[in-house]
N, C-alpha and C positions, 0 to 999 in steps of 0.2 A: 479227546485224548485219554490214554490209559491212566496216566498219572497227572498230578497237579503241580509238578515241579516247575518253579519259575526260573531255575538256573539257566543262564544264557552262555554257559561254558561251551567249549568245543564239542562237536558231535563225535560220538563213538558208535561203532557198529559191533555188536556181539554176535558170534556164531553160537550154535547150540552147545558146543563143548565148553565155551567160555561161560555161558549162562549156567550150565550144570555145576560148575566149580564154585560159583559165588555163594557165599553165606548171606544171611539176612543183614548182618553188620556190614559186609562188604558192599552189598547193594546200596545201603544207606550212604556209605562213603562215595560210591560211584555217582549217586544222584547229586551229591554236593559239588562234584568236580566236572561232570559231563552231562550233556544232553544226549540221551540214547536214541539212536535211529534204528528202527526195526525193519530189517529187510524182509520182504514177503516170504522168501525162502525159509527164514527162521520159523515162521508160523507153520508152514507145511511140514518142516522137519519135526517140530514138536508134536503136531497132530499124528505124524507117522508112527510115533511111539505107541499109539493105540494097538498097533499090530506087531509090536516088537516082542519076540519070544523071551528075551532075557532082559529084565529091567532090575535085576538085583533082588533086594528084599521087598520091593514094592510091586504091585500089579501094574500092568500097562496103563490102566486108567489113573492110578495114583501118581505115576511118573508124569503124565501129562498135566494133571492137576497141580503138581508141585512146580513144574516149569511155567505154566500159565500164571500161577500165583506170583512167581518171581517177576514176570513181565509186568503184571498189574501194579507192582510196587514201585515201578520206575517212572520217572518223568520222561515219557517217551512218545514217539510218533511213528506210526506205520508208514513207511515210504510207499509211494505209488510204484507198481510193478515196472521194472526197467523196460519191458517190451512196450508198454503203453507210452512211456517217455520217449522211446526210440521212434514210435509212430508219430508222436507229437513233434519231435525234432525234425523228422523228414517232411512233415506237413507245414513247417515254418514257424512253429511255436518256439518261444524262448524257454529253454530248460536250464534252470539254475545249476551251475557246476561249482558252487562256492562252499561245498562241504556242509550244506544245510539240507534237512529233509524236505522232500517235495511231497506234500500231503494233499489228499483229495477230499471230497464232500464239503467243499467250501461254498457258502452262500453269501452274496453281497447283502448288506443291511445298511440302513440309514439311521443314524443316531438322532435324538431329539434336537441336537444343535446343528443338524444338517450334514455332519461329517459322514463319509462313507467308510465302512469297514467290512470285514469278512468274518463270518461265524463258521467255525469248523465243527460239524457234528461228528459223532462217533461213526467210524467206518464199519462195514460189515466184519472186517477182520478184527477190529477192536472189540466189537460186541461178541464175537465168537470167543475171544480170549477170556472175556469176563464170564461167559457161560462155562468155559472149560474149567476155570478155577473152582466152580461149584460142582464139577463132575458131570456136566450135562453135555452129551454128544448126540447129534442126530444121525440118521441112517446115511445121509449123504457124506458126512464127515468120516464115518467108518469106512465107506467105500473109497473115498479119496485117500485115506491113510493106506488102505490095502493096495491101491493102484500105485501110489508113490513108492512104497517099499518094493513092489514088483519091478517098477521101471528103473529104480536106482540099482537094484541087484543085477539088472541086465545091461548095465553100461559096461561096454567092453573096450576100454582104452588101449589095452594091449593089442587087440586086433586092429584098431584104428592106426596105431603106431606102425605095425608091420605093413599094413596096406599102403601107407603113404611114405614110408621110409625110403623106398627105392626111387621115388619121384622127387625127393627133396633136393633142390638145387638153389635154395634161398641164400644161404651164406654159411660161413664157417664160424658162426658165433660160438664162443666157448663158455659163455655164462649168460644169465638172464639180462644183465645190464647191457651187454653187447647186442643181444637179440632185440631188446627194447629200442636201442638206438638205431639199429638197422631197419626195423619195422617203421619207426617214426620217419626215417629218411625216405624210405621207398614209398610210403603212403602219401607223402606230400608232394610227389612229383606231379606236375600239372597234367601230363599226358595220361595219367592213370585215372583221372577223375570220373569219366563216363563209365569205364569198366568197374571202377571201385563202387560206384553207385549201384550197379547191378549186383555186385557181390554182397553188398549190405542188405539189399532187399531179399536176396535168396537166403542168406545166412539166417535172417530172423523170420523167414516164412511168410512174407507179405504177399497177398494175392495180386493178380494182374491188374485189377481195377485200381487198387491203391498205387501200384507201381506206375501206372499211367498218369495218375494225378501228380505223383512226385516228379516225374520227368517233364510234365507240363510246367511245373513251377521252376524246374531246373533250366528249361529253355528260356524262361523269361528273365533270368538274371544275366547281367553282363559279365561279371567275373566268375568263371567256373572254378570254384574252390569248395571242396567238400567240407573243409575246416570251417569256413564261414557259413556254408549252406545248412549243415546239420552237424554241429560240433559234438552233441551228445551221442548221436548215432555212430559217428566216427569213433568216438571213445570206446563204445561198447564193442564195435567190430574189432578194434585194435586189441582190446583185452582178450577176445576170443582167439584172434589170430596168434597172438603171443602164446596163448595156452596151447594151441594145436602144434605150433612149431616147437615149443618147449618139450612137448611129448616126443615128437619125432627126433629131436636132437638130444634126447636123454637128459634134458635139464629139469624135467618134471617127472614125477612118478606116475604110474598108471593105476593107482588105486581108484576104484569107481567113485568114491566120495570126493575125489579131487575135482570132478566135473561139477558136483553140487556146490563145492566151495567157490567155484568161479562165479556163481550167481551172487555171492556177497560182493564181489568186485564190481 
């Protein structure tokens, strides 16, 4: 883990803007009150500043060093990427949805008294953050930063909104609360389950081989309910669907970074 904070307070997720505004003293207070969960998207957003043209009085490298240093001061854990968790959910693994981080690199160990435990070694992401605070960046990270900035600049949510606006017949939701309730209601109709499974697999880009394995598992269960079959995968699909419909219905703005912010959800 990046920090050694033993605080067992509630988990909190920080986006890049929040991290930038925190002073050293505020980080100290935050550590006393919360256990910080680092979303993988935060790490790539920090790295992307290597290719940012305007970072104020600091160079791009200095900006990344400062943000990485703030992360390393926190009692934090890097969460497993949501797409890997979706895959695990569809494969039948139990994914915790109790507002606690899901961490990787765990290895089972046996203590001298015979008890079994798990040791978590530092993940590649955590090791990278520790390097960055010393100003050390490899060629692959420079290339990834360039690619990320290019891809986010080319997100065109306004075009998406225009393309799908005409075909919208979902509901007359006037705010996000109504839209959330409508999506919740419609996605829990039993006759949608098979089609919904296909939509989830397509939305998150899983290949045909994995899709076949998922449907084989699906056929073996008696009660066909996505909610019980893959609750985490359903949650992520629901978040994306609400985002898309929110754009179409003018409930959300079309700023490109809004799509990046969805990754924190």
